[in-house]
PASEBA-1860 file (N, C-alpha, C; in nm, 3 decimals):
! residues 117
1> MNRTKLII> -8.033/-1.699/10.099/-7.961/-1.705/10.219/-7.807/-1.643/10.203 ~ -7.735/-1.684/10.099/-7.603/-1.628/10.090/-7.606/-1.498/10.047 ~ -7.712/-1.437/10.002/-7.719/-1.312/9.973/-7.733/-1.211/10.105 ~ -7.807/-1.272/10.202/-7.824/-1.212/10.314/-7.699/-1.204/10.399 ~ -7.617/-1.294/10.394/-7.488/-1.312/10.457/-7.387/-1.198/10.391 ~ -7.400/-1.213/10.244/-7.329/-1.092/10.200/-7.358/-0.970/10.238 ~ -7.476/-0.922/10.261/-7.510/-0.803/10.279/-7.476/-0.776/10.462 ~ -7.487/-0.875/10.524/-7.445/-0.846/10.661/-7.294/-0.824/10.672
9> ALALLLAG> -7.222/-0.906/10.594/-7.059/-0.890/10.595/-7.017/-0.756/10.555 ~ -7.097/-0.709/10.437/-7.058/-0.572/10.373/-7.092/-0.466/10.469 ~ -7.210/-0.467/10.548/-7.254/-0.392/10.642/-7.145/-0.369/10.770 ~ -7.105/-0.481/10.804/-6.997/-0.493/10.912/-6.872/-0.438/10.871 ~ -6.821/-0.463/10.752/-6.705/-0.403/10.698/-6.714/-0.254/10.697 ~ -6.819/-0.204/10.620/-6.847/-0.063/10.630/-6.848/0.006/10.767 ~ -6.911/-0.055/10.858/-6.914/-0.008/11.008/-6.772/-0.007/11.070 ~ -6.674/-0.102/11.031/-6.573/-0.118/11.101/-6.476/-0.011/11.024
17> QTAAKADS> -6.492/0.030/10.909/-6.408/0.132/10.845/-6.452/0.271/10.898 ~ -6.572/0.289/10.936/-6.622/0.424/10.972/-6.579/0.418/11.128 ~ -6.563/0.323/11.209/-6.525/0.325/11.347/-6.372/0.362/11.346 ~ -6.295/0.303/11.250/-6.169/0.332/11.245/-6.132/0.463/11.209 ~ -6.200/0.521/11.123/-6.183/0.653/11.060/-6.203/0.762/11.188 ~ -6.302/0.727/11.267/-6.328/0.825/11.393/-6.239/0.805/11.485 ~ -6.177/0.671/11.511/-6.059/0.644/11.595/-5.937/0.726/11.562 ~ -5.922/0.730/11.441/-5.808/0.797/11.393/-5.812/0.946/11.417
25> RIARFCGS> -5.913/1.005/11.388/-5.930/1.149/11.424/-5.919/1.170/11.571 ~ -5.975/1.086/11.657/-5.944/1.095/11.795/-5.795/1.086/11.841 ~ -5.738/0.992/11.792/-5.616/0.978/11.837/-5.519/1.100/11.776 ~ -5.552/1.151/11.654/-5.490/1.273/11.595/-5.509/1.400/11.681 ~ -5.632/1.418/11.725/-5.674/1.542/11.820/-5.641/1.532/11.962 ~ -5.666/1.412/12.011/-5.662/1.385/12.166/-5.532/1.329/12.194 ~ -5.454/1.230/12.104/-5.365/1.168/12.143/-5.379/1.007/12.138 ~ -5.289/0.945/12.112/-5.307/0.805/12.062/-5.358/0.713/12.161
33> DHVNEVAS> -5.317/0.745/12.301/-5.371/0.648/12.394/-5.493/0.725/12.471 ~ -5.543/0.824/12.442/-5.661/0.872/12.497/-5.779/0.793/12.527 ~ -5.841/0.836/12.655/-5.950/0.763/12.694/-6.073/0.872/12.704 ~ -6.178/0.833/12.657/-6.309/0.913/12.661/-6.336/0.958/12.775 ~ -6.334/1.092/12.817/-6.355/1.168/12.945/-6.494/1.189/12.964 ~ -6.588/1.156/12.883/-6.758/1.190/12.917/-6.754/1.084/13.048 ~ -6.830/1.175/13.164/-6.834/1.091/13.284/-6.952/0.997/13.289 ~ -7.053/1.033/13.220/-7.162/0.934/13.206/-7.251/0.958/13.080
41> RDDVRPNP> -7.344/0.879/13.053/-7.434/0.879/12.938/-7.487/1.040/12.928 ~ -7.530/1.079/13.033/-7.602/1.217/13.029/-7.503/1.344/13.072 ~ -7.364/1.301/13.058/-7.264/1.401/13.094/-7.288/1.544/12.975 ~ -7.296/1.482/12.845/-7.311/1.590/12.756/-7.459/1.615/12.700 ~ -7.508/1.721/12.720/-7.658/1.757/12.683/-7.669/1.837/12.592 ~ -7.737/1.802/12.470/-7.745/1.909/12.364/-7.854/1.994/12.423 ~ -7.851/2.136/12.370/-7.925/2.236/12.385/-7.953/2.322/12.271 ~ -8.032/2.413/12.270/-8.041/2.505/12.154/-7.924/2.585/12.121
49> AGFYVTSL> -7.829/2.608/12.224/-7.718/2.716/12.200/-7.594/2.618/12.161 ~ -7.599/2.497/12.170/-7.488/2.404/12.139/-7.503/2.277/12.248 ~ -7.381/2.252/12.319/-7.392/2.147/12.408/-7.331/2.185/12.541 ~ -7.386/2.110/12.646/-7.362/2.152/12.788/-7.272/2.035/12.832 ~ -7.158/2.037/12.888/-7.072/1.931/12.937/-7.088/1.950/13.097 ~ -7.176/1.853/13.151/-7.217/1.876/13.311/-7.096/1.861/13.398 ~ -7.014/1.764/13.372/-6.893/1.726/13.457/-6.796/1.845/13.465 ~ -6.811/1.932/13.351/-6.703/2.048/13.354/-6.771/2.174/13.377
57> REQVSEGD> -6.891/2.179/13.373/-6.988/2.296/13.396/-6.938/2.400/13.278 ~ -6.952/2.325/13.153/-6.902/2.419/13.058/-7.003/2.422/12.941 ~ -7.039/2.511/12.877/-7.128/2.533/12.762/-7.043/2.531/12.638 ~ -7.042/2.437/12.545/-6.985/2.455/12.421/-7.081/2.508/12.310 ~ -7.058/2.621/12.268/-7.166/2.682/12.175/-7.156/2.635/12.038 ~ -7.269/2.629/11.976/-7.275/2.595/11.839/-7.182/2.669/11.743 ~ -7.119/2.607/11.662/-7.022/2.689/11.581/-6.889/2.689/11.623 ~ -6.860/2.639/11.752/-6.734/2.634/11.816/-6.642/2.542/11.749
65> PRIILSTS> -6.525/2.595/11.721/-6.439/2.493/11.655/-6.389/2.364/11.705 ~ -6.417/2.348/11.856/-6.389/2.230/11.925/-6.485/2.129/11.909 ~ -6.611/2.176/11.841/-6.697/2.057/11.816/-6.667/1.981/11.679 ~ -6.660/1.869/11.696/-6.623/1.773/11.570/-6.744/1.683/11.550 ~ -6.805/1.665/11.436/-6.916/1.593/11.394/-6.848/1.439/11.365 ~ -6.917/1.339/11.432/-6.869/1.219/11.419/-6.971/1.107/11.390 ~ -6.929/1.007/11.328/-7.024/0.890/11.297/-7.059/0.817/11.413 ~ -6.980/0.827/11.530/-7.004/0.739/11.625/-7.139/0.756/11.692
73> DDFYLCTR> -7.169/0.678/11.788/-7.327/0.674/11.850/-7.302/0.757/11.978 ~ -7.202/0.770/12.018/-7.175/0.848/12.157/-7.085/0.976/12.147 ~ -7.102/1.055/12.241/-7.024/1.167/12.260/-6.883/1.118/12.305 ~ -6.788/1.192/12.251/-6.642/1.163/12.303/-6.580/1.304/12.329 ~ -6.527/1.318/12.452/-6.455/1.436/12.502/-6.330/1.409/12.546 ~ -6.243/1.508/12.490/-6.109/1.505/12.553/-6.094/1.658/12.607 ~ -6.021/1.661/12.710/-5.990/1.804/12.773/-5.843/1.845/12.785 ~ -5.824/1.957/12.845/-5.681/2.022/12.861/-5.696/2.097/12.981
81> PAATPDMD> -5.583/2.119/13.047/-5.587/2.190/13.186/-5.651/2.341/13.137 ~ -5.729/2.392/13.254/-5.791/2.526/13.228/-5.685/2.619/13.261 ~ -5.574/2.585/13.329/-5.476/2.696/13.350/-5.371/2.712/13.256 ~ -5.343/2.823/13.205/-5.263/2.828/13.096/-5.119/2.914/13.135 ~ -5.026/2.893/13.081/-4.883/2.973/13.101/-4.901/3.131/13.108 ~ -4.993/3.179/13.030/-4.995/3.320/13.003/-5.080/3.387/13.128 ~ -5.140/3.311/13.222/-5.212/3.362/13.328/-5.138/3.405/13.450 ~ -5.178/3.505/13.524/-5.102/3.532/13.657/-5.087/3.419/13.746
89> TSKALLLM> -5.010/3.433/13.839/-4.970/3.323/13.931/-5.111/3.292/14.007 ~ -5.179/3.373/14.062/-5.296/3.341/14.153/-5.421/3.284/14.066 ~ -5.437/3.319/13.948/-5.538/3.269/13.879/-5.503/3.145/13.821 ~ -5.379/3.107/13.783/-5.346/2.964/13.758/-5.344/2.866/13.868 ~ -5.320/2.924/13.997/-5.308/2.829/14.089/-5.466/2.794/14.134 ~ -5.553/2.896/14.101/-5.698/2.873/14.126/-5.743/2.761/14.027 ~ -5.715/2.768/13.924/-5.746/2.670/13.809/-5.671/2.556/13.790 ~ -5.556/2.511/13.890/-5.476/2.429/13.848/-5.528/2.290/13.839
97> HERTVKYL> -5.644/2.249/13.931/-5.710/2.141/13.910/-5.833/2.125/13.831 ~ -5.852/2.229/13.763/-5.981/2.244/13.663/-5.936/2.185/13.521 ~ -6.026/2.131/13.441/-6.015/2.102/13.298/-6.113/2.182/13.225 ~ -6.077/2.196/13.096/-6.182/2.246/12.996/-6.176/2.158/12.857 ~ -6.286/2.199/12.801/-6.307/2.101/12.674/-6.199/2.138/12.574 ~ -6.123/2.046/12.519/-6.022/2.048/12.409/-6.108/2.013/12.286 ~ -6.182/1.906/12.271/-6.246/1.876/12.154/-6.366/1.793/12.202 ~ -6.481/1.818/12.144/-6.609/1.733/12.184/-6.657/1.671/12.043
105> FVPVIRRD> -6.632/1.537/12.034/-6.692/1.474/11.912/-6.832/1.435/11.940 ~ -6.909/1.498/11.840/-7.065/1.481/11.858/-7.134/1.398/11.737 ~ -7.207/1.297/11.791/-7.263/1.213/11.708/-7.370/1.303/11.615 ~ -7.363/1.287/11.462/-7.432/1.356/11.402/-7.589/1.326/11.404 ~ -7.630/1.205/11.449/-7.765/1.196/11.468/-7.809/1.269/11.619 ~ -7.742/1.277/11.692/-7.757/1.350/11.838/-7.762/1.513/11.807 ~ -7.683/1.530/11.720/-7.690/1.683/11.691/-7.820/1.734/11.660 ~ -7.894/1.655/11.569/-8.014/1.693/11.502/-8.136/1.676/11.581
113> TRGPS> -8.111/1.620/11.704/-8.226/1.603/11.799/-8.233/1.719/11.913 ~ -8.190/1.812/11.897/-8.176/1.928/11.994/-8.318/2.009/11.980 ~ -8.387/1.981/11.878/-8.513/2.057/11.850/-8.489/2.197/11.801 ~ -8.591/2.269/11.749/-8.581/2.386/11.678/-8.524/2.513/11.775 ~ -8.433/2.604/11.704/-8.363/2.697/11.767/-8.453/2.814/11.789
END
């Protein structure tokens, strides 16, 4: 019985360390007080070309440096404004309320369930 409790405690300790590691990367890339911007469980959809973020209507292709593999069970999304300072005024005004993917944290187990390419 004690051996079982020891194994469970060890598993919880390791899971906590993994979650803390993922949280520190999210804080480093997205900001310390960032909140996950995934709109729903089905907001990020794996496909053969990469991942489609439904709420942003944006495809993030396989190999994109904005994709970060994570040990978490869920997708985690942080965005940035789509308008940039180097755009002309009319295009910046058009995109003023739009957002685009800054980083997409992808669970390793979900990444491998997309099927054959």
